[in-house]
Every structure is written in structure tokens, then in C-alpha cells.
N, C-alpha and C positions, 0 to 999 in steps of 0.2 A: 878262478879255481879255489874250490873248499879248502880251507886248511885245515889238515886231519893231524895237526903236530898236540900232543898233549901238553897245556901248560904247563911249567916247572911246580908249582905251588898246587896242584891237584893232588901229585903225589907228596907232598912233604907235608899237604894239609889233611890227608885223607889219616883216620884214624889207623891204628896197626889193627891187627884179627883179634889179639887180645884185648884192645881197648872197646873194639864194636863187640864183644862177645860180652864184656863187662855190661856195658849201655842196655844190651836186649836181657841179660840175664840178673842184673842188679835189682834187689827188691826195692820196692818204692809202697814205702808206709803210708798208710792211712791217713787223712788229714785230721782224722777226728782223735790226734792224742798231740802232744805238747811237738816230741819228735818227728813226728808226720808233719805238721803245718811247718815247722821251721825249714820242713826239707823242700816243702812244695816253695815257699815263699824264696829260699834260698836257688834253688834251681827252675823257676821257672824262664823260660823261655833265653835258656841257656843253650839248647842244643842248634852246633852250628850247621846249618841245610849243608851238604854234599852239594860240591862244585859242579856246573853244569857244561854234560860233554855232548856233544853229537854221536850219532853211531859210529859215527869214520874214526873220532877221535876213542871213541872206546871200543873199537876193534885191537887201537896200539897199545892197547894198554896187557902187560904181562896176565895171564890166564891168573894166577893167585889174585894180583889186585884186581884184576877184573871181577871176581868174585865179590872182592872185599867191597867194592864201590856198590856194587847192585845193594850187597845188603843194605849199604850205609843210608843211600838214596831211597829203598826203600823205606827206611826208618825215616826221615825227610819226607817223602809223602804219606804218612799216615800222623806223622805229627805238626798235623795245619797250625800256624799261628792261631790265638786269639785275635781278630783284628777288632777295633773299636768300630762297631755298627753304629749308626744313627740312634736304635734303640737301645744299644750298651751306654751310648753317651748321654742319654736320660736318666739311666739307671746311673750312672759313674757320679753324674752330676750331683745327683740329691743327696749320694752316700759321703760323697766330698764333702758338702754344704753342711750338713749335718754332723759328723765326725767332728768337722773345723770348730762348727760351733759350741758343740758338747764339751770338747776338750778343752773351751778357755771359760765356761761356765762357771759360776763360783757360788756355792752357798744353793743350788739351784738341787730341791728335793727330789724331784723326778725328773729324769732325761728323757728326750722324745727319742724313739725309736723308729723304722724304717721296716714295711713289709715289702717286698717284692714279689710279684704272682705272676707268673704265665703258665703257659702249656707245657707238656713234655718236649723235649729236646731243642728249648727255647734257650738255652745258655745261661739261665738264671744263675746257679753254683759258681759258673764259671766266671761271671762278670762280678758276681759279689764277691768272689776270693779272690781277684784278680785287684780290684780297687780296696780290698782291706788290707792286702799284703805291701799294696804301693802305701797305703798309711803305715802298715807295720813301720816301713824301711824309712822314713821321716821322723816318725815320733822315736825308733833308736836313735837316728843320729842328733833327734834337737835333746836329747837325752846319753847322750854318748852310750847307749847300750845299757845303761843302769836304771834300777828303777826308781824315781823319785821319791815313791812313799814307804822304800823300804827301810828295814827296822839294822841299825847299824846291826854286825855280829850273825845277821841271820843270812842263809845260803839258800834260799827261795829261787827259784827258776824266776826269770823277767821273761812274761807271755803278756805283752800288748793287747795279743790275738786267742779268742779261743773257739774253736768251730768245732760242732757237735751234732749231731741230727737225732732228731726228732724218736724216741721208740717207737716200733711197731705197734704194741701196744701200750699206749703210756698213761703210769700212776707216777703221783710227786716222786715216789720211792724212785723210780726206774728212771726219772729225769736227773734227781740229783746224781745218782750213782754213775748217769749218762758224763755228767758234769766233770764228777771226779775223775772216772777215767782217762779224761784227756790230759790230767795232770799226775795219772799214776796215784794218786792220793787215798787214802784206804778207807775202805765204805763199808765193810763184813762187820757184821752186828749190831750196827747202828740203827738207833730210831727214827723217826722221821725227823721228830725235831733235833736231832743229833746229826743226820743228814744234811739238812737245810745249813743249818749253823757251820757245817763244815762247808757245802758250797759256797757261802758267804765269806766264810773266812779265805777259803781258797782263792778264788777271786779277789779280793781284796790283796793279800798277801803276795801273790804272782805279778800285780799291777795291771789286770786286765781292763784294758778299756773298751773294746768290743768283743760282744758274747753273738756270735751265729749259730742260731738254728737252725737247721736246713730241713726240708722235708716237712714243715708244722702241717700242712694241708692232713697229713696225719691223724691230729687229734680233729673229734668231731662232737659237736657241742651236743648230740645227743646221751654222751655217755658223763655219768656223773665224774668217772676219774679224769677224762679229758677237759673236763671244768675245773678242775681242781689244778691240774697242770696249768691252765692259763691266766690261773688266779698266782699261781705262785711263781708262774712266769711274768706277771705283772708286777709282782713284789721284786723282782731282781732290776727292776727300772729305778728302785730306788737307793743302788749300790753304786751311784756314782758311775755306770757302766751303761754304755748305748747297744740296746737289742737290735739285731736283725734279723729278721725271718722271714725265709722262702720258703715256697712252697707252690704246688699246682694250683690254678685258680680259687685262690683265696677268697674271692668274693661268693663264688659258687657254693663253698666248703659250708658259709654260715658263721664263719669266726669273727666276719666282723658285723651280723645282722643288725645288733641295735645301735651299733657306733652312730655319732654325729658328725658330720661335716661340720668343721671352722674354715669358714670363706676367707676370714681375714688372718689368721694362723696359720692356714692351707693343712691341717692337720684333722684326722680322725680320733675324735674323743672317747673313747671307752667308758661305761656307765661305771659309777663308784665301785668298789668292794664294800661288801657288807661288814667284814671283816677288816678291825684295823690294825691288825698284829697277826702275822703268820708264823708263828714258831721264832720268835725273837726280828720277823726283819720288818721294819718298821713300813707303811705304805702312807707317806708323810702328806701325798696330796690325793685329793678327792678323785681324781680322772686320769688316766693314763693314754698317753697319747703316741700315734705310729703315721707316719704318711706311707700312705701307699704308691707305690708306683707300679705300673703293669708293663712287663718288659714285652716286647710284641716282635711280630714275624716281620719280614719284608714283605712289602708291598709294592705294588707296582701299579697304581692307579691313578700318580701322577709323574710328570718328568721327573721331579725330585726323587720320588721314590724307584722308578728306573733306574736312574743314575747311579743310584746309593747300591741298589742292588749288581749293576754293572763293575762298579768299582771294587765290588765284596769280591767278585767273580775273578777278577784283574789280578788282586792280592793274591788270592789261590793259586792262579796259574803261574804269578812269579816263584811261588814256592815250589812246585812241582817239577821231579827232576825225571823227566821220560824222555828220552832221547828220540825218539821223534816227532815232539813237542815244538812247537812255532806258536809266534805272539797271535793273539785272537782266539787260541784253541778252545777258551769257554766264553768268550765276548764278544765272537761276531759269529755273522749268519743268525740262523737262527736258533745256537746252543742257548743264551740266557733263557728265550722262553719258554725249552725245553726243558732247563733246570727248575725254572719259577714252577713247572707244571709238575714235574716230577714230586718235586720238596714242598711246594706251596709255598714259599719263602721261609719253611723253618730252617734256621742255622745249623741245628745238630744234626738233620737229617739231609741238607747239603754237605755235610762234612763226613758224612758216612758214605755217602755216595761215593764221592769223589775218589777216599779213600780205597774203598773197596775196589771203584773202577780202575786206581792207578795200578795197584796191586795186580787187578786180572790184564792190565793192559802191558806190564812186564812179565809175567807168567806167560802172555800167548805170545811175546815178541813183539804183539803190535805196537808198542811205546807211545800211544798217541790215543786222546781220548774225544770219541765220538759219538753220536745220539744209539749207533747200532752196537756199540762195545757198554754202552751206559744200558742198554736196554736188557741185557744180560744181569744186572744186579737189581736183586730184590733190597728193596730196604722197610718195607712192612706198611700198612693201611693206612696212608695221611690220617683219613678222618678218625683215627682211633686215635691221635695224636692232638686234635685241636677241631672245633667245630667248622664248617664251613662260615664262611662270609655271610655275618646278617642273621645269622642264628645264637641265639641265646643258652648259654648253658641252665640247665634247669637248676631250680632252686631245692636246698636239700627240705626235706620235711621239717616240720617243727620241731624242736625237740622236746624230749618228755620233761616234765616238771622234778626241778628238784626233788629228791627223798633227803630224809635224815639221814647222815651218815654218823659213823662212828668214831672212837675219837683217832683212828689212823686215818690223818687227814689234814689236809692244810689250813682248813680253815677254822674258825671258833664253832665251838660246838655247840650251836644257836638254834638244832632244831631244822625243821623246814625250810627250804627257800624255793621261791618261783624262779623261773629261768632267768640268767642271768648270761651276758653278752662273754663271747668269748674274745680275748683279746687276739 
């Protein structure tokens, strides 16, 4: 006989209606400011999932609390936890290794950076931010939340990590302003040399050890301004910080088109800058080094790949709160093959399909996920997210030769230059 008694801790552990409303309506600041990043770091993974109830147990709840439970479990279903997939583990290990090495180096003029590439919905930003947030937790504990390089008597915020997005139409000025906006530092009426100097001082004064620049694929090497931005970013590598660049299909954008792979050092070496000084930022080393890692999707061509995908589905299944759910709802029968076919193994598409399907399952009263219900969910064309297996992305056209620039540039005024690599 099925036990229809609601466990006592369900009602005591269920947030009040006011608390649930605050969770839904609370403002979540963007990660591209100090306040927003700290909010993300402090609250990531803190959402406690709703208790699991059967349909019979749910019917015994008082009507008012039944509505509260439905709202809270819908929040649970659309906030799937970030799982450590084999693909994400590769990225995590590289970033952890690079940060561990760079923060222990002494008198190294240029710290190696990391480039994380992958197609849309592959989870690049989520993976990088999770790893770097964990690094910041460790760094703050190590230094008792005090900036070890702070000057006595100053009140600068301690921000070991800064996260920004590349401007849509990037120029050296807009890039500097974007970084300064993270700290809410003043940037109005400043010339480019002053902006660059202000960025360097802000990164140092706030104790920044990691600078994440997301959506770096917005830069194109056929625009002179974008090439200047890449030179500026390369100069930041001499400020005792680790640069982490993320973007869609980085190799296909041409940003690494002239880089040379050093097998022994396992890094991409960028060609040297022609300028040795960028408005006060010394480029002390002839080459800038990045380690490139591709964040892949799930693939089921091998038994290990199949098992990894099924394990991921099992993790999602354990998180979902549907009244008629059962063990194996996503992992048994033809469901794994169906989900792979619908999403092509892309983590973001899979999450969206399951989240939207769960909302539909609750709204329709079916409270269960199967192929017929998920057939009703439209998640977009997969071929717009990534190329099919075996297809190589088209390479960008050869960028135009660099023309002579005026004084409003991060480069020395030395006249025209030929193509240079985008870092």
C-alpha cells in the first residue's frame, strides 16, 4: 500500500509564500560588475531543491501550501544544477592548473592565458565562471579576504576576479571603459592613454588575479580597431594577471591564424608586438602565450561517451520534481537516443528542452516527461548552433592589411603595418 503521508519536513522545509516571491522577484545583477560577480559567487548552487512528493502525497497538502509547493518545484525544475561533464572537466583542469601555476610564479613578465572555445549553448561561460569562482573562494580563504598587495590606509575593494564581455563593436576605448565599469571606476572625459593607465591601476589596486573576457569572438582581425583591442589585451598579460578569453569557434574567427603551437610548452605563441610600449604598459616579453581548449558536446560514438551522457541524464532526473516521475524516466528505453537526437548532445539545448518540458508537464497535469510531450517543445534548429559531425567550419577571409592610424590608438604611431595576429 502506498504511503500518502506527507513527510513532516516537507512543510517545515518549504519556504513561505513571501520567501518564494522574493526568490522569484529578487533582482539578480549581471556578472559584469563587482557587485554582480560577488552575488554570483556567493549564491551559486545555493538553491535548495523542493522535496520530492508523489501525486497522492501532493493531494494531501492544504490548498494554499499546494500552490506554494508547485511554484517552488517549478523553480527547482528550471534551475538545473551545473554538472561536471567530461568535457567541462577538461576545461576545469586546464584553468585550475594555469591559475595554480600563475599565482605561484615570481618575476615572470608575462603570465600565460587560457582561451576557451566552443559552439553556442556548449556551456563555456557557465563552466569558466564556476571554476574561477571556486578559485576566488580559495584565494580569499588563503588571504583571509584581505588583498595581500593592498596599501595600508586604502579602502579599495578586493576583487581577485573580474568578469567582462567584449563590446559588440570593440575599440580600445570601449574595452577600457567596459573593464572600468566592472569596478564602477570613473571613465568620462579621459583620453585613451589615461583610460589604459586607469585600467592598469584598477586591476592592480583591486588585487585582480584573473580577468575573464567573454564573447571574444566578437573581435575580427579584418578591423583595425579590433586588432588594436587584441594588442591591448595582450599588454594586460604583463600586469601579473591571468587572462581567460571565451568565445564561439575561436579557431574559425581567425584570432589564432598566425599563432605557432609549441608542443613542449603546450601553448599557442602569438607573434610579437611591433610596439614595445602601449601607453605606459610595458610588453616585457616578445611573445604572448595562450592555451587553447575546446569545450565539446556529448558524443555517443564510444561506450564511455554513451555512459557519460546517461550519467548526465541521471543527474538531471534526480533533480526534477514531477509528481508522476519515476526512476529511469530519462535514462531507460529509447529516451537517451531521443534526447541525443533532439539536442545533438549540446548541454545547453538539452537543459532547455528538459526545463521547458517540465513546465509543460506541470501545466498540462501530466507530471511526466516522455517523447510525446517533448515533441511539443521547440528548441530551434541544431544546425544553427554547431556544424554537423565531420564538417569543418569555414575559415574567415584574409584580413585587410593594416592601415596607418592616427594618434587615437593603443599602438605606437609608426605608420602602416602588415597583418598581425589577433591574440
